[in-house]
C-alpha positions in Angstrom: 0.1 -0.4 0.2 1.6 3.3 -1.0 0.3 6.9 -0.4 -0.7 10.2 -2.2 0.0 13.1 0.0 -0.9 16.8 -0.9 0.9 19.5 1.6 -0.4 22.2 2.5 1.3 25.6 4.4 1.7 24.4 8.2 0.5 28.1 9.4 -3.0 28.8 7.4 -3.6 25.6 6.1 -3.6 26.8 1.7 -3.0 24.2 -0.2 0.6 24.0 -1.7 0.5 21.1 -3.7 -1.5 18.4 -6.0 -1.5 15.1 -4.5 1.4 13.7 -4.9 2.7 9.8 -4.8 5.7 8.8 -2.9 8.2 7.3 -4.3 11.5 6.2 -2.6 14.1 8.9 -2.4 16.4 9.1 -5.8 19.9 7.8 -5.3 21.7 9.4 -8.6 25.1 11.1 -8.3 24.3 14.9 -6.1 26.5 17.1 -8.2 26.5 17.0 -12.0 29.3 18.1 -14.3 30.3 22.1 -13.5 29.1 23.6 -16.4 26.9 26.3 -17.5 23.0 25.4 -18.1 20.8 24.1 -15.6 20.5 20.6 -14.3 18.0 18.1 -14.3 15.0 18.1 -12.0 15.5 15.5 -9.5 12.2 14.3 -9.0 9.7 12.6 -11.6 6.0 14.7 -12.2 3.9 14.0 -9.6 5.9 12.1 -7.0 7.6 13.2 -4.2 10.3 11.7 -1.6 11.4 12.0 2.0 15.1 12.4 2.6 17.3 10.8 5.8 16.2 14.0 7.4 12.7 13.9 6.9 12.7 16.5 4.6 9.9 16.5 1.7 11.9 16.4 -1.9 9.3 18.1 -5.1 10.0 18.3 -8.6 10.1 22.2 -8.3 6.8 22.3 -10.9 4.7 19.9 -8.5 4.8 23.1 -6.2 2.7 26.1 -6.0 0.7 28.8 -4.0 4.0 29.9 -3.0 6.2 33.3 -3.5 10.6 33.2 -4.1 11.9 35.5 -2.3 15.6 37.1 -3.5 16.8 38.4 -0.7 16.9 35.0 0.6 18.4 33.8 -2.3 22.4 32.4 -2.1 25.0 33.9 -4.7 25.9 31.4 -7.2 27.5 31.3 -10.5 24.2 30.2 -12.3 20.8 29.9 -11.2 19.5 29.9 -7.5 20.1 28.1 -4.1 17.7 28.6 -0.6 19.9 30.1 1.5 19.8 28.7 5.4 17.5 26.0 3.2 14.4 28.7 3.1 13.6 30.9 0.1 10.2 30.3 -0.3 7.1 31.8 1.9 3.2 30.9 1.2 1.3 33.5 -0.8 -1.6 33.2 1.2 0.5 34.2 4.7 3.9 35.2 4.0 5.1 32.2 6.0 8.4 30.2 5.5 7.9 27.0 3.4 10.8 25.6 2.0 13.8 25.8 -0.5 14.2 26.0 -4.2 17.5 25.1 -5.7 18.2 26.0 -9.4 21.5 26.0 -10.0 24.5 24.8 -11.6 26.2 22.0 -9.4 22.6 20.6 -7.9 19.8 19.0 -9.2 16.5 20.9 -9.5 14.5 20.5 -6.8 12.1 21.7 -4.1 12.3 20.9 -0.2 10.1 21.2 2.2 11.1 21.1 5.7 7.9 19.0 7.9 7.6 21.8 10.4 6.7 24.1 7.9 4.2 22.0 6.2 1.1 19.8 7.0 1.1 16.4 5.0 -2.2 15.2 4.4 -2.2 11.5 3.2 -4.2 8.8 1.8 -3.8 5.4 1.0 -3.9 4.1 -2.9 -3.2 1.3 -4.4 -1.3 3.1 -7.0 2.7 2.2 -7.7 5.1 4.9 -9.2 4.8 4.2 -13.0 7.9 2.0 -13.5 8.3 -0.6 -16.8 11.7 -1.0 -17.9 10.3 -2.8 -21.0 9.0 0.3 -22.3 11.5 1.8 -25.1 11.0 5.5 -24.3 13.1 6.3 -21.1 14.7 3.3 -21.2 18.0 4.8 -23.5 20.3 7.1 -21.1 19.3 9.9 -22.8 17.0 13.0 -21.6 13.6 14.6 -23.9 16.3 16.9 -25.4 18.7 13.5 -26.9 21.1 14.5 -24.5 22.8 11.8 -22.4 20.5 12.0 -19.3 22.5 13.0 -15.8 20.2 11.0 -13.7 20.6 7.9 -15.4 24.4 8.4 -15.1 23.7 9.1 -11.6 22.5 5.4 -11.2 24.9 3.7 -13.2 27.6 5.4 -10.9 25.8 4.0 -7.6 25.4 0.5 -9.5 29.6 0.8 -10.7 30.6 2.2 -7.4 28.9 -1.5 -5.6 30.4 -3.6 -8.4 34.1 -1.7 -7.0 32.5 -2.3 -3.4 32.1 -6.0 -3.9 35.4 -6.2 -5.3 37.2 -5.9 -2.2 40.4 -4.8 -4.1 40.9 -7.4 -6.6 40.8 -7.2 -10.4 37.7 -7.6 -11.6 36.8 -9.1 -15.6 33.9 -8.0 -17.1 32.2 -10.5 -19.7 31.5 -7.8 -22.2 28.8 -6.4 -23.4 26.4 -4.1 -21.8 28.7 -4.8 -18.4 31.7 -3.2 -20.2 29.8 0.1 -19.8 29.7 -0.3 -15.9 33.8 -1.4 -16.7 34.4 1.8 -18.8 32.8 3.8 -16.0 35.1 2.1 -13.2 38.0 2.7 -15.5 37.7 6.6 -16.0 36.6 6.9 -11.4 39.9 5.1 -11.0 42.0 7.0 -13.4 45.3 8.1 -12.2 45.5 4.9 -9.5 46.8 1.8 -9.7 43.8 -0.2 -9.7 42.4 1.3 -13.2 43.5 -1.3 -15.0 41.9 -3.7 -12.6 38.9 -3.3 -14.4 39.4 -5.6 -17.1 37.7 -7.0 -20.4 37.4 -11.0 -20.1 39.5 -12.3 -22.8 38.9 -15.8 -24.4 40.3 -18.7 -21.9 41.0 -16.2 -18.7 40.6 -17.7 -15.6 40.2 -14.6 -13.3 38.7 -14.1 -9.5 36.3 -11.9 -10.3 33.8 -12.2 -13.4 31.1 -9.5 -13.6 28.4 -9.9 -15.8 24.5 -8.7 -16.2 21.7 -11.3 -15.0 18.0 -11.0 -14.1 15.0 -11.2 -16.3 16.6 -13.2 -19.4 19.9 -12.9 -18.9 22.1 -15.9 -18.0 25.3 -14.4 -16.8 29.1 -15.6 -17.7 30.2 -18.0 -15.3 33.9 -18.9 -15.2 34.9 -22.2 -12.8 37.1 -20.8 -9.9 35.6 -17.6 -10.2 33.4 -15.5 -8.0 30.7 -14.4 -10.0 29.5 -11.0 -9.2 26.3 -11.1 -10.8 24.0 -7.5 -12.0 20.6 -7.9 -11.3 17.6 -4.9 -11.5 16.1 -3.5 -8.2 16.9 -0.6 -5.6 20.2 -0.5 -4.4 19.6 -2.0 -1.0 17.3 -5.1 -2.2 20.5 -7.6 -2.6 23.1 -8.4 -1.1 25.7 -11.4 -1.5 27.4 -11.3 -5.3 24.2 -9.8 -6.5 24.5 -6.2 -7.3 21.0 -3.6 -7.8 21.2 -1.4 -11.0 18.2 0.7 -11.5 15.8 -1.2 -13.5 16.0 1.6 -16.1 20.5 1.4 -16.5 19.8 -2.5 -16.5 17.5 -2.4 -19.2 19.8 -0.4 -21.2 23.1 -2.9 -20.7 21.3 -5.7 -20.9 18.5 -5.0 -23.8 19.4 -2.1 -25.4 23.8 -1.3 -25.5 24.5 -4.0 -28.1 21.3 -4.7 -29.9 21.7 -3.7 -33.9 20.2 -0.9 -35.5 16.4 -1.9 -35.9 14.9 -1.4 -39.6 18.6 -0.2 -41.1 17.6 1.7 -44.3 13.5 1.6 -43.4 12.7 5.2 -43.1 9.2 4.0 -41.2 11.0 2.0 -38.6 12.0 3.0 -34.9 15.9 4.4 -35.0 18.1 2.9 -33.0 19.1 3.9 -29.7 21.5 6.7 -28.1 24.6 4.1 -27.4 26.8 5.7 -24.6 30.5 5.0 -25.6 33.5 4.3 -23.8 34.8 7.6 -23.5 31.5 8.7 -22.5 31.0 6.2 -19.8 35.0 6.7 -18.7 34.0 10.5 -18.7 31.5 10.9 -16.4 33.4 7.8 -13.9 36.1 11.1 -13.3 33.4 13.6 -12.7 31.7 10.8 -10.6 34.9 10.0 -8.3 35.5 13.9 -7.5 31.6 14.8 -6.8 29.5 12.1 -5.9 32.0 8.8 -4.6 32.5 10.9 -0.9 29.6 11.3 -0.8 28.2 7.8 -1.5 30.3 5.5 0.4 29.9 8.3 3.5 29.4 6.6 6.8 29.6 3.2 5.1 31.7 0.3 7.2 33.3 -0.7 3.8 35.2 2.5 3.7 37.4 1.1 7.0 38.7 -1.7 5.6 42.3 -0.7 4.8 42.4 -1.8 0.4 39.6 1.1 0.1 40.8 3.7 2.2 44.1 3.7 0.9 42.3 3.4 -2.7 40.0 6.7 -1.9 43.3 8.4 -0.6 44.6 7.8 -4.2 41.5 8.9 -6.1 41.7 12.1 -4.0 45.4 12.7 -4.8 44.8 11.7 -8.4 42.5 14.5 -8.6 44.0 17.3 -6.9 47.2 16.3 -9.2 44.9 17.1 -11.9 44.9 20.7 -10.7 47.9 21.4 -9.5 
């Protein structure tokens, strides 16, 4: 059973949103590549999530009946941020409501602290729309046909889990869409001695660890005597052992789309082949992930106390600093 929630002003009870469906908090990269331009919206229209501090996170377009206070917007090179977490007030009574972020270094979002709003819940059998079998939205592109930062952030979460599960040993990737994870990791580990430990599986090789895609319709490669890391669709915290979760849309592209030949080549009436993510693009985004997102993603996890990972994170940090020295 899920809930739909309408948010109201805690002071005057003015309606601030429609009925929104609660979904798990996304775990993409927190900070996209720093460049001039607007960043993507974090939450899907019509949904909201609750972060670790209990704050409600919404798509800015789902919030109405508020007024932006420019004097309470922190300075930024592009866009706005909430100074002290609040730059929105209720249009009816002027009470503080929450914060709107739209800057070049962060996902677009509106945050409503629970002490400033009233959440009016109603139960529903409806579930968030997630159909990895749908072609639209499966490839790693946004509505403008560019690489989708949210998709790449979810790829980063999966790739980081592969690295953590490797326990510092070399990983061989079986091929196909699994090589996208390999390329992302090689970018993330560039400049360290561990980058070359992420390799494609060659014929007749007997590695210690093999990573491949499992899940519906997939039989992962198994090498006798080797440990298998199997990437399956699911929530990040929903698997254990030697299974590694990938967001369903990330998994669907890696498992079903990445190596599929163009459909109806030469026939103008057939659907075009999906956008492919190249090795250079995956590696480049891996580099951005390591400097902005990797420390945040691993923060507080007990694995970071293991000597091999602590040493690797120090190498990554040194490689990043050397790039600008």
